[in-house]
KOLVO-796932 format. One record per atom (N, C-alpha, C, O): residue number from 1; residue in one letter; x, y, z. Coordinates in steps of 0.001 Angstrom, whole numbers, plus 500000, padded with zeros to 6 digits. Layout:
BEGIN
{n NUM | res a | x X | y Y | z Z};
...
This chain:
BEGIN
{n 1 | res x | x 356393 | y 756559 | z 763024};
{n 1 | res x | x 357372 | y 757586 | z 762777};
{n 1 | res x | x 357792 | y 758237 | z 764098};
{n 1 | res x | x 358959 | y 758580 | z 764290};
{n 2 | res x | x 356840 | y 758398 | z 764988};
{n 2 | res x | x 357143 | y 759009 | z 766283};
{n 2 | res x | x 358173 | y 758174 | z 767042};
{n 2 | res x | x 359073 | y 758717 | z 767684};
{n 3 | res x | x 358034 | y 756852 | z 766964};
{n 3 | res x | x 358985 | y 755966 | z 767646};
{n 3 | res x | x 360384 | y 756104 | z 767053};
{n 3 | res x | x 361378 | y 756106 | z 767779};
{n 4 | res x | x 360451 | y 756220 | z 765730};
{n 4 | res x | x 361743 | y 756384 | z 765061};
{n 4 | res x | x 362409 | y 757691 | z 765492};
{n 4 | res x | x 363614 | y 757737 | z 765740};
{n 5 | res x | x 361610 | y 758741 | z 765574};
{n 5 | res x | x 362136 | y 760037 | z 765983};
{n 5 | res x | x 362651 | y 759978 | z 767418};
{n 5 | res x | x 363726 | y 760494 | z 767722};
{n 6 | res x | x 361877 | y 759347 | z 768294};
{n 6 | res x | x 362308 | y 759224 | z 769691};
{n 6 | res x | x 363601 | y 758419 | z 769800};
{n 6 | res x | x 364482 | y 758763 | z 770587};
{n 7 | res x | x 363717 | y 757349 | z 769014};
{n 7 | res x | x 364936 | y 756538 | z 769031};
{n 7 | res x | x 366128 | y 757345 | z 768523};
{n 7 | res x | x 367230 | y 757234 | z 769060};
{n 8 | res x | x 365908 | y 758153 | z 767494};
{n 8 | res x | x 366964 | y 758990 | z 766938};
{n 8 | res x | x 367418 | y 760040 | z 767955};
{n 8 | res x | x 368613 | y 760276 | z 768132};
{n 9 | res x | x 366446 | y 760660 | z 768614};
{n 9 | res x | x 366774 | y 761670 | z 769628};
{n 9 | res x | x 367570 | y 761027 | z 770767};
{n 9 | res x | x 368552 | y 761604 | z 771235};
{n 10 | res x | x 367165 | y 759861 | z 771208};
{n 10 | res x | x 367874 | y 759164 | z 772289};
{n 10 | res x | x 369301 | y 758815 | z 771860};
{n 10 | res x | x 370244 | y 758950 | z 772639};
{n 11 | res x | x 369444 | y 758368 | z 770618};
{n 11 | res x | x 370769 | y 758021 | z 770099};
{n 11 | res x | x 371661 | y 759264 | z 770004};
{n 11 | res x | x 372843 | y 759209 | z 770344};
{n 12 | res x | x 371099 | y 760373 | z 769546};
{n 12 | res x | x 371864 | y 761608 | z 769439};
{n 12 | res x | x 372293 | y 762106 | z 770818};
{n 12 | res x | x 373425 | y 762552 | z 771006};
{n 13 | res x | x 371384 | y 762025 | z 771765};
{n 13 | res x | x 371690 | y 762479 | z 773123};
{n 13 | res x | x 372792 | y 761623 | z 773745};
{n 13 | res x | x 373726 | y 762145 | z 774354};
{n 14 | res x | x 372675 | y 760317 | z 773588};
{n 14 | res x | x 373684 | y 759417 | z 774172};
{n 14 | res x | x 375039 | y 759561 | z 773475};
{n 14 | res x | x 376073 | y 759233 | z 774056};
{n 15 | res x | x 375035 | y 760050 | z 772233};
{n 15 | res x | x 376290 | y 760262 | z 771499};
{n 15 | res x | x 376940 | y 761587 | z 771853};
{n 15 | res x | x 378056 | y 761873 | z 771418};
{n 16 | res x | x 376236 | y 762406 | z 772651};
{n 16 | res x | x 376798 | y 763679 | z 773081};
{n 16 | res x | x 376603 | y 764807 | z 772085};
{n 16 | res x | x 377308 | y 765814 | z 772140};
{n 17 | res x | x 375656 | y 764646 | z 771181};
{n 17 | res x | x 375379 | y 765705 | z 770210};
{n 17 | res x | x 374604 | y 766814 | z 770904};
{n 17 | res x | x 373601 | y 766566 | z 771574};
{n 18 | res x | x 375088 | y 768051 | z 770733};
{n 18 | res x | x 374438 | y 769202 | z 771353};
{n 18 | res x | x 373110 | y 769514 | z 770655};
{n 18 | res x | x 372900 | y 769170 | z 769492};
{n 19 | res x | x 372238 | y 770165 | z 771392};
{n 19 | res x | x 370927 | y 770553 | z 770871};
{n 19 | res x | x 371068 | y 771401 | z 769611};
{n 19 | res x | x 370383 | y 771161 | z 768617};
{n 20 | res x | x 371961 | y 772396 | z 769652};
{n 20 | res x | x 372139 | y 773292 | z 768503};
{n 20 | res x | x 372614 | y 772527 | z 767268};
{n 20 | res x | x 372193 | y 772829 | z 766151};
{n 21 | res x | x 373491 | y 771537 | z 767464};
{n 21 | res x | x 373959 | y 770719 | z 766339};
{n 21 | res x | x 372822 | y 769870 | z 765776};
{n 21 | res x | x 372700 | y 769709 | z 764562};
{n 22 | res x | x 371996 | y 769330 | z 766661};
{n 22 | res x | x 370877 | y 768492 | z 766233};
{n 22 | res x | x 369863 | y 769306 | z 765436};
{n 22 | res x | x 369368 | y 768858 | z 764402};
{n 23 | res x | x 369560 | y 770503 | z 765927};
{n 23 | res x | x 368600 | y 771366 | z 765236};
{n 23 | res x | x 369142 | y 771774 | z 763871};
{n 23 | res x | x 368413 | y 771774 | z 762879};
{n 24 | res x | x 370418 | y 772120 | z 763829};
{n 24 | res x | x 371048 | y 772518 | z 762567};
{n 24 | res x | x 370996 | y 771374 | z 761554};
{n 24 | res x | x 370658 | y 771586 | z 760390};
{n 25 | res x | x 371328 | y 770170 | z 761998};
{n 25 | res x | x 371312 | y 769016 | z 761095};
{n 25 | res x | x 369891 | y 768694 | z 760632};
{n 25 | res x | x 369679 | y 768334 | z 759474};
{n 26 | res x | x 368926 | y 768821 | z 761531};
{n 26 | res x | x 367533 | y 768586 | z 761162};
{n 26 | res x | x 367090 | y 769590 | z 760094};
{n 26 | res x | x 366473 | y 769215 | z 759097};
{n 27 | res x | x 367409 | y 770867 | z 760313};
{n 27 | res x | x 367045 | y 771908 | z 759339};
{n 27 | res x | x 367647 | y 771602 | z 757977};
{n 27 | res x | x 366973 | y 771693 | z 756950};
{n 28 | res x | x 368941 | y 771231 | z 757982};
{n 28 | res x | x 369614 | y 770919 | z 756722};
{n 28 | res x | x 368885 | y 769817 | z 755962};
{n 28 | res x | x 368555 | y 769969 | z 754786};
{n 29 | res x | x 368641 | y 768719 | z 756643};
{n 29 | res x | x 368006 | y 767552 | z 755999};
{n 29 | res x | x 366595 | y 767870 | z 755529};
{n 29 | res x | x 366194 | y 767483 | z 754432};
{n 30 | res x | x 365857 | y 768567 | z 756357};
{n 30 | res x | x 364468 | y 768892 | z 756040};
{n 30 | res x | x 364405 | y 769801 | z 754809};
{n 30 | res x | x 363648 | y 769543 | z 753873};
{n 31 | res x | x 365205 | y 770859 | z 754823};
{n 31 | res x | x 365201 | y 771814 | z 753712};
{n 31 | res x | x 365717 | y 771160 | z 752431};
{n 31 | res x | x 365142 | y 771356 | z 751361};
{n 32 | res x | x 366801 | y 770382 | z 752535};
{n 32 | res x | x 367325 | y 769705 | z 751347};
{n 32 | res x | x 366307 | y 768747 | z 750746};
{n 32 | res x | x 366190 | y 768634 | z 749526};
{n 33 | res x | x 365575 | y 768062 | z 751612};
{n 33 | res x | x 364558 | y 767132 | z 751128};
{n 33 | res x | x 363476 | y 767865 | z 750336};
{n 33 | res x | x 363096 | y 767431 | z 749248};
{n 34 | res x | x 362985 | y 768968 | z 750878};
{n 34 | res x | x 361934 | y 769733 | z 750198};
{n 34 | res x | x 362481 | y 770347 | z 748911};
{n 34 | res x | x 361783 | y 770384 | z 747898};
{n 35 | res x | x 363718 | y 770826 | z 748943};
{n 35 | res x | x 364332 | y 771380 | z 747727};
{n 35 | res x | x 364496 | y 770303 | z 746651};
{n 35 | res x | x 364293 | y 770573 | z 745467};
{n 36 | res x | x 364861 | y 769091 | z 747059};
{n 36 | res x | x 364985 | y 767991 | z 746089};
{n 36 | res x | x 363642 | y 767701 | z 745441};
{n 36 | res x | x 363566 | y 767478 | z 744232};
{n 37 | res x | x 362590 | y 767702 | z 746236};
{n 37 | res x | x 361257 | y 767440 | z 745697};
{n 37 | res x | x 360835 | y 768504 | z 744687};
{n 37 | res x | x 360027 | y 768242 | z 743797};
{n 38 | res x | x 361389 | y 769705 | z 744835};
{n 38 | res x | x 361046 | y 770823 | z 743947};
{n 38 | res x | x 362178 | y 771154 | z 742973};
{n 38 | res x | x 362213 | y 772249 | z 742412};
{n 39 | res x | x 363103 | y 770208 | z 742772};
{n 39 | res x | x 364218 | y 770345 | z 741831};
{n 39 | res x | x 364981 | y 771657 | z 742007};
{n 39 | res x | x 365380 | y 772294 | z 741032};
{n 40 | res x | x 365176 | y 772046 | z 743259};
{n 40 | res x | x 365968 | y 773226 | z 743567};
{n 40 | res x | x 365223 | y 774545 | z 743463};
{n 40 | res x | x 365815 | y 775603 | z 743677};
{n 41 | res x | x 363940 | y 774505 | z 743141};
{n 41 | res x | x 363150 | y 775734 | z 743007};
{n 41 | res x | x 362843 | y 776274 | z 744409};
{n 41 | res x | x 362020 | y 775722 | z 745139};
{n 42 | res x | x 363522 | y 777361 | z 744761};
{n 42 | res x | x 363398 | y 777904 | z 746112};
{n 42 | res x | x 362038 | y 778533 | z 746370};
{n 42 | res x | x 361550 | y 778492 | z 747499};
{n 43 | res x | x 361417 | y 779111 | z 745355};
{n 43 | res x | x 360089 | y 779710 | z 745550};
{n 43 | res x | x 359067 | y 778643 | z 745917};
{n 43 | res x | x 358290 | y 778812 | z 746857};
{n 44 | res x | x 359073 | y 777548 | z 745173};
{n 44 | res x | x 358122 | y 776463 | z 745456};
{n 44 | res x | x 358432 | y 775806 | z 746798};
{n 44 | res x | x 357524 | y 775496 | z 747569};
{n 45 | res x | x 359710 | y 775596 | z 747071};
{n 45 | res x | x 360103 | y 774969 | z 748342};
{n 45 | res x | x 359693 | y 775836 | z 749525};
{n 45 | res x | x 359184 | y 775331 | z 750527};
{n 46 | res x | x 359914 | y 777138 | z 749407};
{n 46 | res x | x 359534 | y 778048 | z 750496};
{n 46 | res x | x 358034 | y 777996 | z 750739};
{n 46 | res x | x 357588 | y 777986 | z 751886};
{n 47 | res x | x 357260 | y 777963 | z 749668};
{n 47 | res x | x 355801 | y 777886 | z 749798};
{n 47 | res x | x 355408 | y 776618 | z 750541};
{n 47 | res x | x 354552 | y 776658 | z 751425};
{n 48 | res x | x 356030 | y 775481 | z 750187};
{n 48 | res x | x 355709 | y 774214 | z 750859};
{n 48 | res x | x 356174 | y 774193 | z 752309};
{n 48 | res x | x 355561 | y 773544 | z 753156};
{n 49 | res x | x 357260 | y 774904 | z 752588};
{n 49 | res x | x 357772 | y 774966 | z 753959};
{n 49 | res x | x 357010 | y 775964 | z 754820};
{n 49 | res x | x 357153 | y 775973 | z 756042};
{n 50 | res x | x 356198 | y 776808 | z 754181};
{n 50 | res x | x 355427 | y 777803 | z 754917};
{n 50 | res x | x 356269 | y 778983 | z 755359};
{n 50 | res x | x 356033 | y 779570 | z 756415};
{n 51 | res x | x 357264 | y 779329 | z 754532};
{n 51 | res x | x 358107 | y 780474 | z 754865};
{n 51 | res x | x 358281 | y 781343 | z 753629};
{n 51 | res x | x 357975 | y 780926 | z 752512};
{n 52 | res x | x 358770 | y 782541 | z 753840};
{n 52 | res x | x 359007 | y 783460 | z 752735};
{n 52 | res x | x 360256 | y 783016 | z 751983};
{n 52 | res x | x 361169 | y 782436 | z 752571};
{n 53 | res x | x 360292 | y 783287 | z 750701};
{n 53 | res x | x 361427 | y 782918 | z 749860};
{n 53 | res x | x 362734 | y 783509 | z 750380};
{n 53 | res x | x 363767 | y 782840 | z 750366};
{n 54 | res x | x 362694 | y 784757 | z 750836};
{n 54 | res x | x 363909 | y 785388 | z 751363};
{n 54 | res x | x 364397 | y 784705 | z 752632};
{n 54 | res x | x 365602 | y 784579 | z 752851};
{n 55 | res x | x 363460 | y 784264 | z 753469};
{n 55 | res x | x 363833 | y 783550 | z 754693};
{n 55 | res x | x 364504 | y 782232 | z 754338};
{n 55 | res x | x 365491 | y 781847 | z 754964};
{n 56 | res x | x 363972 | y 781539 | z 753335};
{n 56 | res x | x 364584 | y 780282 | z 752902};
{n 56 | res x | x 365984 | y 780542 | z 752349};
{n 56 | res x | x 366921 | y 779813 | z 752677};
{n 57 | res x | x 366134 | y 781557 | z 751525};
{n 57 | res x | x 367448 | y 781889 | z 750964};
{n 57 | res x | x 368458 | y 782201 | z 752064};
{n 57 | res x | x 369609 | y 781766 | z 752008};
{n 58 | res x | x 368017 | y 782952 | z 753055};
{n 58 | res x | x 368889 | y 783300 | z 754177};
{n 58 | res x | x 369256 | y 782046 | z 754974};
{n 58 | res x | x 370408 | y 781890 | z 755380};
{n 59 | res x | x 368298 | y 781160 | z 755200};
{n 59 | res x | x 368555 | y 779927 | z 755945};
{n 59 | res x | x 369520 | y 779028 | z 755174};
{n 59 | res x | x 370412 | y 778421 | z 755766};
{n 60 | res x | x 369344 | y 778945 | z 753865};
{n 60 | res x | x 370253 | y 778153 | z 753028};
{n 60 | res x | x 371673 | y 778686 | z 753157};
{n 60 | res x | x 372624 | y 777914 | z 753275};
{n 61 | res x | x 371813 | y 780011 | z 753136};
{n 61 | res x | x 373139 | y 780627 | z 753277};
{n 61 | res x | x 373720 | y 780355 | z 754665};
{n 61 | res x | x 374903 | y 780039 | z 754787};
{n 62 | res x | x 372899 | y 780475 | z 755710};
{n 62 | res x | x 373367 | y 780237 | z 757081};
{n 62 | res x | x 373831 | y 778796 | z 757278};
{n 62 | res x | x 374810 | y 778539 | z 757978};
{n 63 | res x | x 373113 | y 777859 | z 756651};
{n 63 | res x | x 373449 | y 776444 | z 756776};
{n 63 | res x | x 374537 | y 776023 | z 755792};
{n 63 | res x | x 374994 | y 774879 | z 755806};
{n 64 | res x | x 374946 | y 776963 | z 754936};
{n 64 | res x | x 375975 | y 776718 | z 753914};
{n 64 | res x | x 375621 | y 775522 | z 753034};
{n 64 | res x | x 376449 | y 774648 | z 752776};
{n 65 | res x | x 374367 | y 775509 | z 752582};
{n 65 | res x | x 373903 | y 774446 | z 751692};
{n 65 | res x | x 374232 | y 774801 | z 750249};
{n 65 | res x | x 374092 | y 775954 | z 749840};
{n 66 | res x | x 374667 | y 773815 | z 749484};
{n 66 | res x | x 374925 | y 774016 | z 748066};
{n 66 | res x | x 373742 | y 773426 | z 747307};
{n 66 | res x | x 373614 | y 772207 | z 747197};
{n 67 | res x | x 372895 | y 774280 | z 746795};
{n 67 | res x | x 371676 | y 773815 | z 746119};
{n 67 | res x | x 371848 | y 773750 | z 744606};
{n 67 | res x | x 370901 | y 773418 | z 743894};
{n 68 | res x | x 373042 | y 774061 | z 744105};
{n 68 | res x | x 373262 | y 774056 | z 742658};
{n 68 | res x | x 373049 | y 772676 | z 742047};
{n 68 | res x | x 372515 | y 772564 | z 740944};
{n 69 | res x | x 373465 | y 771618 | z 742759};
{n 69 | res x | x 373327 | y 770278 | z 742204};
{n 69 | res x | x 371865 | y 769817 | z 742164};
{n 69 | res x | x 371540 | y 768852 | z 741474};
{n 70 | res x | x 370992 | y 770498 | z 742895};
{n 70 | res x | x 369578 | y 770126 | z 742908};
{n 70 | res x | x 368836 | y 770643 | z 741693};
{n 70 | res x | x 367797 | y 770099 | z 741320};
{n 71 | res x | x 369357 | y 771682 | z 741076};
{n 71 | res x | x 368693 | y 772256 | z 739904};
{n 71 | res x | x 368947 | y 771371 | z 738705};
{n 71 | res x | x 369995 | y 770734 | z 738598};
{n 72 | res x | x 367990 | y 771336 | z 737810};
{n 72 | res x | x 368120 | y 770488 | z 736627};
{n 72 | res x | x 368909 | y 771152 | z 735503};
{n 72 | res x | x 369045 | y 770583 | z 734420};
{n 73 | res x | x 369425 | y 772337 | z 735752};
{n 73 | res x | x 370223 | y 773018 | z 734746};
{n 73 | res x | x 369402 | y 773755 | z 733707};
{n 73 | res x | x 369968 | y 774400 | z 732825};
{n 74 | res x | x 368112 | y 773677 | z 733786};
{n 74 | res x | x 367244 | y 774335 | z 732819};
{n 74 | res x | x 366964 | y 775770 | z 733182};
{n 74 | res x | x 365829 | y 776132 | z 733494};
{n 75 | res x | x 367989 | y 776584 | z 733142};
{n 75 | res x | x 367809 | y 777989 | z 733504};
{n 75 | res x | x 367285 | y 778761 | z 732315};
{n 75 | res x | x 367569 | y 778445 | z 731160};
{n 76 | res x | x 366511 | y 779784 | z 732634};
{n 76 | res x | x 365988 | y 780648 | z 731580};
{n 76 | res x | x 367123 | y 781466 | z 730988};
{n 76 | res x | x 368025 | y 781886 | z 731712};
{n 77 | res x | x 367090 | y 781697 | z 729676};
{n 77 | res x | x 368135 | y 782527 | z 729080};
{n 77 | res x | x 367970 | y 783982 | z 729489};
{n 77 | res x | x 366875 | y 784429 | z 729832};
{n 78 | res x | x 369064 | y 784701 | z 729445};
{n 78 | res x | x 369041 | y 786124 | z 729731};
{n 78 | res x | x 368189 | y 786797 | z 728669};
{n 78 | res x | x 368165 | y 786345 | z 727524};
{n 79 | res x | x 367494 | y 787861 | z 729019};
{n 79 | res x | x 366593 | y 788520 | z 728069};
{n 79 | res x | x 367270 | y 788886 | z 726763};
{n 79 | res x | x 366674 | y 788768 | z 725692};
{n 80 | res x | x 368508 | y 789329 | z 726850};
{n 80 | res x | x 369209 | y 789741 | z 725637};
{n 80 | res x | x 369497 | y 788555 | z 724719};
{n 80 | res x | x 369725 | y 788743 | z 723524};
{n 81 | res x | x 369491 | y 787326 | z 725267};
{n 81 | res x | x 369750 | y 786136 | z 724463};
{n 81 | res x | x 368473 | y 785513 | z 723918};
{n 81 | res x | x 368533 | y 784665 | z 723028};
{n 82 | res x | x 367328 | y 785917 | z 724432};
{n 82 | res x | x 366060 | y 785357 | z 723974};
{n 82 | res x | x 365704 | y 785928 | z 722608};
{n 82 | res x | x 365885 | y 787121 | z 722365};
{n 83 | res x | x 365202 | y 785086 | z 721722};
{n 83 | res x | x 364712 | y 785631 | z 720459};
{n 83 | res x | x 363425 | y 786404 | z 720723};
{n 83 | res x | x 362627 | y 785998 | z 721568};
{n 84 | res x | x 363212 | y 787509 | z 720017};
{n 84 | res x | x 361980 | y 788270 | z 720256};
{n 84 | res x | x 360758 | y 787458 | z 719850};
{n 84 | res x | x 360733 | y 786822 | z 718797};
{n 85 | res x | x 359756 | y 787494 | z 720701};
{n 85 | res x | x 358522 | y 786763 | z 720449};
{n 85 | res x | x 357407 | y 787780 | z 720249};
{n 85 | res x | x 357140 | y 788610 | z 721118};
{n 86 | res x | x 356772 | y 787701 | z 719106};
{n 86 | res x | x 355656 | y 788598 | z 718832};
{n 86 | res x | x 354355 | y 787817 | z 718981};
{n 86 | res x | x 354151 | y 786799 | z 718320};
{n 87 | res x | x 353498 | y 788294 | z 719837};
{n 87 | res x | x 352201 | y 787645 | z 719946};
{n 87 | res x | x 351288 | y 788172 | z 718848};
{n 87 | res x | x 351638 | y 789117 | z 718140};
{n 88 | res x | x 350140 | y 787572 | z 718712};
{n 88 | res x | x 349233 | y 787912 | z 717611};
{n 88 | res x | x 348785 | y 789364 | z 717646};
{n 88 | res x | x 348672 | y 789998 | z 716597};
{n 89 | res x | x 348526 | y 789906 | z 718843};
{n 89 | res x | x 348079 | y 791300 | z 718938};
{n 89 | res x | x 349180 | y 792257 | z 718499};
{n 89 | res x | x 348924 | y 793205 | z 717757};
{n 90 | res x | x 350400 | y 792011 | z 718955};
{n 90 | res x | x 351502 | y 792881 | z 718560};
{n 90 | res x | x 351745 | y 792784 | z 717063};
{n 90 | res x | x 352007 | y 793788 | z 716401};
{n 91 | res x | x 351656 | y 791582 | z 716539};
{n 91 | res x | x 351869 | y 791381 | z 715115};
{n 91 | res x | x 350794 | y 792092 | z 714308};
{n 91 | res x | x 351095 | y 792693 | z 713277};
{n 92 | res x | x 349543 | y 792033 | z 714761};
{n 92 | res x | x 348444 | y 792705 | z 714055};
{n 92 | res x | x 348647 | y 794217 | z 714071};
{n 92 | res x | x 348436 | y 794882 | z 713056};
{n 93 | res x | x 349058 | y 794767 | z 715219};
{n 93 | res x | x 349315 | y 796215 | z 715296};
{n 93 | res x | x 350463 | y 796608 | z 714368};
{n 93 | res x | x 350410 | y 797642 | z 713702};
{n 94 | res x | x 351495 | y 795776 | z 714332};
{n 94 | res x | x 352633 | y 796049 | z 713463};
{n 94 | res x | x 352203 | y 796044 | z 712000};
{n 94 | res x | x 352572 | y 796938 | z 711238};
{n 95 | res x | x 351422 | y 795036 | z 711608};
{n 95 | res x | x 350939 | y 794945 | z 710226};
{n 95 | res x | x 350087 | y 796160 | z 709873};
{n 95 | res x | x 350199 | y 796704 | z 708775};
{n 96 | res x | x 349240 | y 796581 | z 710800};
{n 96 | res x | x 348376 | y 797741 | z 710553};
{n 96 | res x | x 349218 | y 798989 | z 710341};
{n 96 | res x | x 348943 | y 799776 | z 709434};
{n 97 | res x | x 350235 | y 799179 | z 711164};
{n 97 | res x | x 351107 | y 800349 | z 711022};
{n 97 | res x | x 351850 | y 800332 | z 709690};
{n 97 | res x | x 351966 | y 801362 | z 709025};
{n 98 | res x | x 352346 | y 799175 | z 709309};
{n 98 | res x | x 353072 | y 799063 | z 708040};
{n 98 | res x | x 352150 | y 799399 | z 706883};
{n 98 | res x | x 352536 | y 800113 | z 705958};
{n 99 | res x | x 350926 | y 798881 | z 706938};
{n 99 | res x | x 349967 | y 799176 | z 705870};
{n 99 | res x | x 349632 | y 800662 | z 705820};
{n 99 | res x | x 349500 | y 801234 | z 704738};
{n 100 | res x | x 349492 | y 801292 | z 706992};
{n 100 | res x | x 349203 | y 802728 | z 707031};
{n 100 | res x | x 350351 | y 803530 | z 706428};
{n 100 | res x | x 350127 | y 804471 | z 705666};
{n 101 | res x | x 351554 | y 803162 | z 706765};
{n 101 | res x | x 352727 | y 803875 | z 706248};
{n 101 | res x | x 352813 | y 803699 | z 704730};
{n 101 | res x | x 353084 | y 804647 | z 703992};
{n 102 | res x | x 352577 | y 802470 | z 704288};
{n 102 | res x | x 352641 | y 802216 | z 702840};
{n 102 | res x | x 351561 | y 802995 | z 702094};
{n 102 | res x | x 351823 | y 803569 | z 701037};
{n 103 | res x | x 350353 | y 803013 | z 702642};
{n 103 | res x | x 349263 | y 803725 | z 701947};
{n 103 | res x | x 349507 | y 805232 | z 701976};
{n 103 | res x | x 349203 | y 805922 | z 701003};
{n 104 | res x | x 350041 | y 805741 | z 703056};
{n 104 | res x | x 350365 | y 807183 | z 703119};
{n 104 | res x | x 351457 | y 807560 | z 702138};
{n 104 | res x | x 351405 | y 808625 | z 701521};
{n 105 | res x | x 352427 | y 806706 | z 701995};
{n 105 | res x | x 353532 | y 807030 | z 701094};
{n 105 | res x | x 353067 | y 806975 | z 699638};
{n 105 | res x | x 353628 | y 807684 | z 698802};
{n 106 | res x | x 352083 | y 806176 | z 699311};
{n 106 | res x | x 351556 | y 806109 | z 697943};
{n 106 | res x | x 350820 | y 807408 | z 697588};
{n 106 | res x | x 350914 | y 807891 | z 696460};
{n 107 | res x | x 350097 | y 807961 | z 698547};
{n 107 | res x | x 349303 | y 809160 | z 698278};
{n 107 | res x | x 350187 | y 810414 | z 698200};
{n 107 | res x | x 349832 | y 811401 | z 697556};
{n 108 | res x | x 351328 | y 810354 | z 698861};
{n 108 | res x | x 352181 | y 811551 | z 698901};
{n 108 | res x | x 353081 | y 811650 | z 697669};
{n 108 | res x | x 353632 | y 812724 | z 697430};
{n 109 | res x | x 353254 | y 810635 | z 696905};
{n 109 | res x | x 354148 | y 810699 | z 695734};
{n 109 | res x | x 353454 | y 811107 | z 694478};
{n 109 | res x | x 354086 | y 811200 | z 693426};
């Protein structure tokens, strides 16, 4: 791999590519590759890259990368669109309250 990298650097230099352009292109390819491996999940990609999620987001914006096509489209629904989910503890508390209200109303009539 080291030989391939050296050959690439030599080819870029002989083609007149500036250092800043080479670094920018390397960053783009490297970040896109890691994002592809994580299906566009920036939190996971940032963790693998060893950087903070905000730094990755800022770098993506600076490089003008479009990461929308990397996502699988499986976005979470907005809270208002989610059906309410009652777990067993909440359901048990609700049932207990209903029973208490019903028993109280029987004694008061």
